[in-house]
C-alpha positions in Angstrom: -14.7 -14.7 -3.3 -13.8 -17.8 -1.5 -13.8 -18.1 2.3 -10.9 -19.7 4.2 -11.0 -20.8 7.8 -7.7 -21.4 9.5 -7.7 -23.7 12.6 -5.1 -24.2 15.3 -3.2 -21.0 14.7 -0.5 -20.8 17.4 -1.1 -18.1 19.9 2.2 -16.3 19.2 1.5 -16.3 15.5 -2.0 -14.9 16.1 -0.6 -12.2 18.3 2.0 -11.2 15.8 -0.6 -11.1 13.0 -2.9 -9.0 15.2 -0.1 -6.5 16.1 0.8 -6.2 12.4 -2.9 -5.6 11.6 -3.1 -2.8 14.2 0.2 -1.3 13.0 -1.1 -1.2 9.4 -4.6 -0.2 10.4 -6.2 -3.2 8.8 -8.5 -5.9 10.0 -7.1 -9.2 11.0 -8.6 -10.7 7.9 -7.1 -8.1 5.6 -3.7 -8.5 7.2 -3.8 -12.2 6.7 -4.7 -11.7 3.0 -1.8 -9.3 2.6 0.6 -11.7 4.3 -0.6 -14.5 2.1 -0.2 -12.4 -1.1 3.3 -11.5 -0.1 4.3 -15.1 0.8 2.8 -16.5 -2.4 3.8 -13.7 -4.7 1.3 -11.2 -5.9 -0.1 -10.9 -9.4 2.2 -9.2 -11.9 1.1 -5.7 -12.9 1.9 -4.2 -16.3 3.7 -1.0 -15.6 2.2 0.9 -18.5 -1.3 0.0 -17.5 -0.6 0.8 -13.9 0.8 4.2 -14.8 -2.1 5.0 -17.1 -4.6 4.2 -14.3 -2.6 6.3 -11.8 -2.4 9.3 -14.2 -6.1 9.0 -15.0 -6.9 8.9 -11.3 -4.6 11.8 -10.6 -6.4 14.0 -13.2 -9.7 13.3 -11.5 -8.4 14.7 -8.1 -8.6 18.5 -7.8 -5.6 20.1 -6.1 -2.0 21.1 -6.4 0.6 18.5 -7.2 4.3 19.0 -6.5 6.4 19.5 -9.6 10.2 19.2 -10.0 10.4 23.0 -10.4 8.5 23.5 -7.1 10.8 21.1 -5.3 13.9 22.8 -6.7 12.7 26.3 -5.7 11.8 25.1 -2.2 15.1 23.4 -1.8 17.1 26.4 -2.9 14.9 28.9 -1.0 17.1 30.9 1.3 20.4 29.7 -0.1 22.9 32.2 -1.3 
């Protein structure tokens, strides 16, 4: 990966970036990268590929996942 040095950053901009990094629990460097990606437009992700990766990852995680049926039952619990 490339390295980028930014000089003469105005104090107020630096402070805003630092507050944003704290709020998002990221390093100042990571926050700057996220802001640059947002400003320049991130890489397009193929929805089918993304969903396939998420589903594969989800299968690898043990645990209980909320289903529509579970949500319906929880929502209607106690109703007459």
